[in-house]
C-alpha positions in Angstrom: 113.6 89.2 89.8 113.2 85.6 90.0 109.3 85.8 89.7 110.1 86.1 85.8 111.2 82.3 85.9 107.3 81.7 85.8 107.6 82.5 82.1 109.3 79.1 81.4 106.9 77.0 83.1 106.5 75.1 79.9 110.3 73.8 80.3 109.8 73.3 84.1 106.3 72.8 85.4 106.9 74.0 89.1 108.2 77.3 87.9 104.3 78.4 87.7 104.4 78.4 91.3 106.3 81.7 91.2 103.3 83.4 90.1 101.6 83.3 93.2 102.6 86.1 95.8 102.1 83.6 98.7 104.8 81.3 97.4 107.2 84.1 96.7 106.2 85.7 100.2 107.5 82.5 101.7 110.5 82.0 99.7 111.3 85.8 100.4 111.2 85.1 104.1 113.4 82.0 103.8 115.8 83.6 101.7 116.0 86.8 104.2 116.4 84.2 107.2 119.3 82.2 105.4 121.1 85.4 104.5 120.8 86.9 107.8 122.0 83.4 109.4 125.0 83.6 106.9 126.0 87.1 107.4 125.0 87.6 111.0 128.3 86.1 112.8 130.6 87.6 109.9 129.1 91.2 110.7 129.0 90.8 114.3 132.6 89.5 114.4 133.6 92.5 112.3 131.8 95.0 114.4 133.8 93.5 117.5 137.1 93.6 115.7 136.4 97.3 114.6 135.3 97.9 118.2 132.0 99.2 117.0 130.4 98.8 120.4 127.8 101.0 122.1 129.3 103.3 124.9 127.1 104.3 127.8 128.1 107.0 130.3 127.3 107.1 133.9 125.0 110.5 133.6 123.0 108.9 130.9 122.1 105.7 132.3 121.3 106.5 136.0 121.0 103.6 138.5 119.6 101.1 135.7 122.6 98.4 136.4 121.0 96.3 133.6 122.5 98.9 131.1 126.0 98.4 132.2 126.4 94.4 131.0 125.8 95.7 127.8 128.7 98.1 127.4 130.8 97.8 124.4 128.1 95.0 122.7 128.5 95.7 119.0 125.6 97.8 117.3 124.8 98.8 113.7 123.0 95.2 113.6 120.4 96.9 111.4 122.7 96.3 108.4 121.8 92.5 109.0 118.3 93.2 108.6 118.9 95.6 105.7 120.8 93.5 103.6 118.6 90.5 104.1 115.6 92.4 103.1 116.9 94.1 100.2 118.5 91.2 98.5 115.7 89.0 99.3 113.2 91.5 98.0 114.9 92.3 94.7 115.4 88.3 94.3 111.8 87.6 94.8 109.3 90.6 94.2 108.0 91.8 91.0 109.7 95.3 90.6 107.1 98.2 90.3 106.4 101.7 92.0 105.4 100.4 95.4 108.4 98.3 95.8 110.8 101.0 94.6 109.4 103.6 97.0 109.4 101.1 99.8 113.0 100.3 99.4 114.1 103.8 98.7 112.8 104.9 101.9 114.2 102.0 103.8 117.8 102.6 102.1 117.8 106.4 102.6 116.9 106.0 106.1 119.4 102.9 106.8 122.1 105.5 105.4 121.0 108.2 108.1 121.1 105.7 111.0 124.3 104.2 110.1 125.8 107.6 110.0 124.3 108.2 113.6 125.5 105.2 114.8 128.9 105.6 113.3 129.5 109.1 114.8 128.6 107.5 118.3 130.6 104.6 118.4 133.9 105.6 116.1 134.1 109.1 117.0 132.5 108.7 120.6 129.9 111.7 119.8 127.1 110.4 122.1 124.6 112.7 120.5 125.3 111.3 116.9 123.9 113.3 113.8 122.3 116.5 114.6 118.5 116.7 114.8 118.5 119.1 111.7 120.4 116.4 109.6 118.2 113.8 110.8 115.2 115.9 109.8 117.0 116.5 106.5 117.3 112.7 105.6 113.7 112.0 106.6 112.3 114.9 104.7 114.5 113.8 101.7 113.0 110.3 101.8 109.6 111.5 102.1 109.9 114.3 99.3 111.5 111.8 96.6 108.8 109.0 98.0 105.9 111.3 97.7 107.1 112.6 94.0 107.7 109.4 92.7 104.3 108.0 93.8 102.6 111.4 92.3 104.4 111.0 88.9 103.8 107.5 88.4 100.6 106.8 86.5 100.0 103.5 88.6 99.9 105.3 91.9 99.2 108.9 91.0 95.4 108.6 91.9 95.3 105.8 94.5 97.9 107.5 96.9 95.4 110.6 97.2 92.8 108.4 98.9 92.7 108.6 102.7 90.9 105.5 104.3 90.5 104.9 107.9 89.3 101.8 109.9 85.3 101.0 110.1 84.4 103.1 107.0 83.5 101.3 103.8 84.8 104.1 101.4 87.7 106.6 101.4 87.1 109.5 103.9 89.1 111.8 101.2 89.2 110.7 97.7 91.8 113.2 96.5 94.0 114.6 99.0 95.7 118.1 98.0 99.4 117.1 97.9 100.4 119.5 100.8 98.2 117.3 103.2 99.6 114.1 101.8 103.0 115.3 102.3 102.4 116.4 105.8 100.7 113.0 106.6 103.0 110.7 105.1 106.1 112.7 106.8 104.3 112.5 110.2 104.2 108.9 109.7 107.3 108.1 108.5 109.2 110.5 110.9 106.6 109.3 113.8 107.4 105.7 113.5 111.2 106.0 112.8 111.5 107.8 115.9 109.0 105.5 117.9 110.8 102.0 116.8 113.9 103.9 117.8 112.7 104.9 121.5 111.6 101.3 121.6 114.9 99.7 121.0 116.2 99.6 124.5 115.9 96.3 125.6 117.1 92.9 123.9 114.7 91.8 121.4 112.0 94.2 122.1 111.8 96.3 119.2 112.4 93.5 116.6 110.0 91.2 118.0 107.2 93.8 117.9 108.4 94.6 114.6 107.8 90.9 113.3 104.2 91.1 114.5 103.5 94.3 113.2 104.9 93.3 109.7 103.0 90.1 109.8 99.7 92.0 109.9 100.5 94.5 107.1 101.8 91.3 104.9 98.2 90.4 105.2 97.0 93.4 104.4 99.1 94.1 101.7 97.9 90.8 100.0 94.2 91.8 100.6 94.8 95.2 99.1 96.4 93.9 96.1 93.7 91.5 95.4 90.6 92.6 93.6 88.4 89.8 95.1 89.5 90.0 98.7 89.3 93.8 98.9 86.0 94.0 97.4 84.8 91.1 100.3 86.3 93.1 103.0 85.4 96.4 101.5 88.8 97.8 101.7 90.6 99.7 99.0 91.9 97.6 96.3 95.4 99.0 95.0 96.8 97.4 91.9 100.0 95.9 92.2 100.5 96.7 95.8 100.1 93.1 96.9 104.0 92.8 95.8 104.7 94.2 99.2 103.9 91.2 100.9 107.0 89.7 99.4 108.9 92.6 100.9 107.1 92.1 104.4 107.7 88.6 104.0 111.4 89.0 103.8 111.5 91.8 106.5 109.9 89.0 108.9 112.5 86.5 107.9 115.4 89.0 108.4 114.0 90.2 111.6 113.8 86.5 112.8 117.6 86.0 111.9 118.4 89.2 113.9 116.4 88.2 116.9 118.8 84.9 116.8 121.4 87.2 117.7 119.5 89.9 119.5 117.8 88.0 122.1 119.1 88.4 125.5 121.9 88.6 126.3 122.3 90.3 122.9 125.1 89.6 120.7 124.5 92.7 118.7 122.3 95.7 119.0 120.1 96.9 116.2 121.2 100.5 116.6 119.8 103.4 114.5 120.7 101.9 111.4 117.8 99.6 111.9 115.5 101.3 113.9 115.1 104.4 112.1 114.9 102.9 108.9 112.3 100.1 110.0 110.0 102.7 111.2 110.1 104.8 108.1 109.7 101.6 106.1 106.6 100.3 108.0 105.2 104.0 108.0 105.3 104.3 104.0 103.9 100.9 103.3 101.0 101.8 105.6 99.9 104.8 103.3 100.9 102.9 100.2 98.3 100.0 101.2 95.9 102.8 102.7 95.9 101.6 106.2 97.9 104.4 108.1 95.3 104.9 111.0 95.5 101.0 111.4 99.1 101.3 111.8 98.2 103.3 115.1 96.6 100.2 116.3 98.8 97.6 115.2 101.7 99.3 116.2 100.3 100.1 119.6 103.5 99.4 121.5 105.4 101.6 119.6 102.8 104.4 120.0 102.8 103.6 123.6 106.4 104.1 124.0 106.5 107.1 122.0 103.6 108.9 124.1 105.4 107.8 127.4 108.5 109.9 126.4 106.1 112.7 125.2 104.1 112.9 128.4 107.2 112.4 130.5 109.2 115.2 129.0 106.1 117.4 128.8 105.0 117.0 132.1 108.4 117.5 133.7 108.8 121.0 131.7 105.4 122.0 132.9 105.8 121.3 136.2 109.2 122.9 136.5 108.1 126.1 134.9 105.0 126.3 137.2 106.5 125.0 140.6 110.2 125.2 140.0 110.5 121.5 140.6 110.3 119.1 137.8 108.0 115.9 138.4 107.9 112.8 136.5 104.7 110.8 135.5 106.9 107.4 135.3 110.0 106.3 136.9 111.8 106.5 133.9 111.1 106.7 130.1 110.4 105.1 127.5 107.9 103.3 129.6 109.8 99.6 129.3 112.5 101.4 131.5 109.8 102.3 134.0 108.9 98.4 134.4 112.8 97.9 135.0 112.6 100.4 137.7 109.8 98.6 139.3 111.9 95.5 139.5 110.9 93.5 136.6 113.6 91.4 134.9 114.4 92.6 131.4 113.2 89.1 129.9 109.8 89.7 131.7 109.4 93.2 130.3 110.3 92.1 126.7 107.9 89.2 126.7 105.0 90.9 128.0 105.5 93.7 125.7 105.5 91.1 123.0 102.3 89.8 124.3 100.7 93.2 124.2 102.0 93.6 120.5 100.3 90.4 119.6 97.3 91.8 121.1 97.2 94.9 119.2 98.2 92.9 115.9 95.0 91.1 116.5 93.1 94.2 116.9 94.4 95.7 113.8 93.4 92.8 111.7 89.6 92.7 113.3 89.5 96.1 111.7 89.1 94.5 108.4 85.9 92.8 109.2 84.3 95.8 111.0 83.0 98.3 108.2 
């Protein structure tokens, strides 16, 4: 919205800087950071007053003593990130179909995550919303997002292209709508659940989200710039560069949240944050034609999700074949496996951050290998 002030540069010359994506991305990050620092203490105080704390049951925590000192820590902290990102993006990004779809998916899944957290902390329903209701929310977000992208003339054709790393051109130039629906749905749901599983230690999920978002800010900027995209031999998507501003806002908001979520956490992200962040990153990856690259960049999230899938699958298989369920890991998701091995929580988090940075650099490297 404030980008339109550039039209008045003849009154005040420096306003012309608002025409530059890089400037607005930095301003978006700064704005979100400030908003997060302002509303963070107030929201945390309100959550404590309303007793919106996370409750753990003995049968679900096992002998992980590290979890018990977190009892009653306020959750729903994802609202800090959401409010900061939404306000900052509206202020600094030029509205277009890419921004609209990203914010819609983010909002829809934030509502679903908030409802899940609300049922857990207020009604003491440890399962939250039913799996069918969660699927319904994710399906609604996917269907509306895809419908808008296929309807809008700017995005109708570009969104049908499928690009993968190491190839100079799209491997599919015109995907049928049903294939596009399946892929977008899988990415939104998959990364929603992956970040949700990663959100188990103080600062782990939000720290990894920062590195992933930083990479996609660079990729969105490159995809929206005709010269850079032509030089790198990647897809040029007109207007998608505005997602750089949204990514900047997300980085700033996550930095503010990390201030309160670092060990020992004053607030948890909850499903309010993790489900929505995964869906947002997933849909942005498709819009800038980097869905497969997200699997590389978000390697920590993929690793966490795979550890749960392998653990559950192997346990069910061995119980069915031998009568005794066996486990691959001491505990899943895999960050708890390392806790079981005796690693302090902070060491697990820092080492996973290092891994996330490594995956991010690997993802960036794909831009030059074509």
